[in-house]
N, C-alpha and C positions, 0 to 999 in steps of 0.2 A: 406382508402376511407370511406365515410359516405353515407349511403343511404338517400334518401329524407324523408323517414319515417321509423320508427322502432317500434316494438311492445312495449307496456308498460311492465314494469317489476315490480315485487313485492320486496320490501325491506325486510331486515331480520326481521323486526317487523310486516310484513304483509301490510305495507303501499304501495299503488300503486305509483310508481315513474313515472312521466310523461316522455314519450319518447322524443328523439330529433327529432322534426318535424318542421323544419323552414318554414317560410312563403315563398311563391314564390319569387325568386330573391335574397334570403338571403343565399342560400346554400353555395355559394362561400365564403362568409364571415365566416360562421360557420366552413367550412372546414379549413380555414386559422387558426382560433382559436384552432381547435382541433389538427392541426399539431404542433402549438406552445406548446400546452399542452403536446403533446407526447414528444417534445424536452425537456421540463422541467422534465418529468418523467424519461427520459433517463439520465438526469444530476443528478438525485437523488442518483445514485449509482456511485461510483468511477470507472474509466476505468478498473482498475485491477480487480474489482469485476465482471464487465461484462465479462472480458476475462475468469475468473474462472468459472462463471456461464455457459458460452458457452461450455467450456470443460466438465463441470459436466453434462450438458444436453446431450451432444453427447455420453458420457459414459452410461448414463441411457437409451438413445434411442437404443444403440447397445445391451445393456442387454435385453431390451424388445424384440428386433428383434430376438435375439438368443433363446428366449423362446416362441415365437409366441404370445406375449401379445400386446394389444393395448397400445399406449403411453399415450393417454388422452381420457377421464378422468380416472384417476387411483384410484382404491380402496386403502385405507390405508394398507390393508394386502399385496397388490402388492408392495408397497413401503417398507414395513417391510421385505419382501423377498429380495428386492434389497439391503437394508442396511445390511442385514445378509450376503449377498454375498460379499459386499465390506469389511465388517469386517473380514470375513474369508480370504479374499485376502491380509489382512495385513494393510489396510489403517487406518489412525488415526481417532479417534472419531471426531475431529474438521473438518476433511476433509469430513467425511460422513455426518455430520450435515449441512455443506455448500452445499453438493449435494442435500440434502432434501430441503434446502432453494431454490436452483435453480429450482428444480422440482415444488415447490410451486409457484415460480415467473412465470414460463411458464404457469402453470395452470391458474393463475389469469389473465395473459395477454390474455389468450384465453377465458376468461369469465367462467372458471370453478373454483369451490372452491379448495383451496389448500388441498392436502390429509391430512395434519396435522390438518385442521379445520373441517374435516368430523366428524359427530357424532360417527362413529365407529373407530376413530383414537386412542383409548386407547391402543390397541395392538402395534401400531406403536410407541407410546410414551414409552411404556415399553421396546420395543426392543432397542430404542435409549438409554434409561437409562441403560439397561444391557450392551450395548457396552461401554458406558462411564465407567461403573463400572469395566468391565473386562480389560479395557485398561488404568487403572490408574497406569501406570508404570512411573518411573521417566522420565521427559522430557529430550530429548537429545538436550541441548542448544548448539547452535553454538559457536565457539570460538569468543571471543571479541577482536577487534582490539584496545586494550588500547594504551596508549601513547608510550610505548616501542615497541609494535608490529607495530604500525603505522609508527613510525620513521624508523624502519627496512624496512618496505614496501616502504616508500617514497624513501629511499636510493637506492632501486633497479630500480627506474625509472631514467634512465640515459639520459643525453643529454639536449639540449635546443630547440629541435624541437617542433612543434605545439602539437603533441600528448602527448609528455612528459609533457609539461606545463599544458595541460588540465587534464591529469590523476592525476598529483600531486594535482591540485586544487580540483578535485572531491573527492579524498580521504580525504584531509584536511578539506574541508567544510562539507562533509558528517559526519565526526567524530565530528568536533567542534560544529556543530549545532544539533547533535543527530538526524539526518534526516533519515526517511525511504527512501528507494531508489526511490519510486514513487514521494516523495516530492522533492528529489534531482533533478530529471530530469524534474520536473515541474517548476523549478525556471526560471525566465526571467531576463533580464537586469533591469527591473523595480523592481525586488525583492530585489535589493542590495542598501543599503545606507551606505555611508562612514561616519565614525565617528573618531574623533581624537584618541579615545582609541581602535578602532577596526572596526567592521562591524555591521550592522543591516540587518537582513534578514526578509522580509515581506512575510509571507506565507498565502495562501488562504485556502480553505477547504482541509481537510485531513481525514484520517481514523477515527480519534476521533473528527473531527470538521465538520461533515456532514452539519451543518447549514451554514457553510461558513463564520463564524465570523472572521476567520483569526487569525494570531498571529505575534508578532514581537520578533525575537530572537537576543539577543546580543551575539556577538562573540569577545572576547578580541583579541588584536593584536597578543599576544603570543610571546614567546622567544625561543621556541623549535620547535613546529610544524609550527608556523607562518602562520596560515590560510589566514590572510589578504594579506600578501605579495605574497603568492602563487596564490591567486585568481586574484589580480591585474596584476600579470605577465601574466596570461592567457588572461585577458580582454584586456590588452595592445597589446598582439600579434594579437588578433582578430581585434582590431581597426586599426592596421597597415595594415593588409590584406584588410580591407574594407574601407580604407581611402577615396576612390573616390565614395563610395556608399552613395546616399542621401536617408535619411529617415526622416519622420516627427517625432516629439518628441513622439507621441503616438505609432508610428510604432517601434521606437527604444526601447521603454519600453517592447514591446511584443516579442522581439527577445529572443529565448531561451538562457539561460546563458551557459549551457554546450551543445555544438553542436556535432552532429555526424560527424565523419571524414570518408572519403573514405579509401579504402585499400592503396591508394597512399598518405594518410595523407592530402587530400584536404578538405577544410572546406565546409560543406553543410549548408543548412538553417534549417535542421531538428534537433530536440533535440535528445540527447542520449536516448536510451531505458533503462528501468529499468533492463533488462536482461544484457545489456552491463555493467552496474555498477556492477552487481553480478560477471560477468566474470572478470572484472578488479580487484576486490577484491581478487578473487581466484588466479588469475595469479600472482599478487604482493605478496600474502601470500606464494605461492609456491616458487617464486624467492627468498624470504627472508628466506626460509628454514622451513616454517611451513607446516603442513598437510593441503593442500588446501581443502580437503573434509570436514574439520570442519569449514570452513569459508564460509560466504555468504554475500549478500548485507547488511543484518541486522547487520553484525559484526561491521560496522562503528557506528551505533546507540548504540549498546550494549557496544562498546568500550568506548564511552564517559561516559556512566552510570557506568560502572565498574571502570574506572579510577577515576571518581568523588567520588564514594563511598569509594574507597581505600584511597583517600586524605582527607576524613573527611567531605565532603560536606553534608549539610543537605538534607533530602528528598525534602523539599520545594524548595530549590535552584535548585536541580536536575529537579524538576517538571517544573520550569520556562523554562527550555530548552527543555525537552522531551515532555511537553504538555500532559502527561498522565492525564486522567480525575480522576483517583483514585491513591492512593499511594501504593496500594497493590503490584504491580509489582516492584515498586521502592524499597519497603522495602525488597524484596528478594535480590536485589543487595547489599543493605547495610548489611543485615545479612550475606551474603556470604563473603563480604569484612571484616567483623568483627568477623568471627567465631572463630578465634584464639586469639582475643583481650580480655583480662580479662577473660580468660577461667576458668570455674568453677574448673577444675582440675589442674590449673597451679601451685598451691602451693604444691601439693603432688605427682604429676605424675613424 
């Protein structure tokens, strides 16, 4: 809600900023504009980020309550104590830094400065640096669903039912396009383009594309995993079920590509959740004889990169599919794939 008049405020440079004080009769128009602005602000962060921030904020609020502290505005030393508690509890540095970001987000939303922007935030920054330093242990990377692993997982999805067709298509497309699970469940019917040599996927904004420029990913037809054939099998099954349903062309393009199924395998209008993708990967990995605890939704994306690197693909061709902004992460995959190739000790060990 917006009051009809608010106090003027001073900017960071001391300049007095004029308050929102609309003329009589214009308040409704201003409120509509502000509500639209709020919607754009909400869209600035991915849905997954909002969920994580909500969880992080709840954890922080619970910590404050257990120690009799006010939640906002928080002094940087209060946040330093919180991050120390989280580090001692065993959380990763990246998780702790995200929680600090969530705290800052909520402060700014309530018109308070973020604790990290406070003049006395030096101690907080040192605490975060110390946590990063003490936790610089080798990352436990999840297992990659490379070509061999994925084929084994696909083989465990038996039958020709609706769920089997969907699950096979999800695994194949997720790996073939090196998709994050959030990207996978965001695909719509309008995201798919058929090509004589395979498929094209049109993606909107993502983790590394917050500006929403989008990307087009080419997926070859394939002779082993055959992502195009598996996807078309799923799409055809859905079209048969919905043969009598009328949609405009625009409505048809907005239909989720991978839909949620009921426990009775009935089709719903809702998209799969990203958590459902993770559960699917783990279940199929377990059925194929792998340790499910080492697999996650990210295993599909890392599986493509691992396989591409092992087959000699260049970093730049890998980047075309993965859409990484830098090649640093990709170079790790290549180094891992080539660590025994032309080894320095090969001639004498």
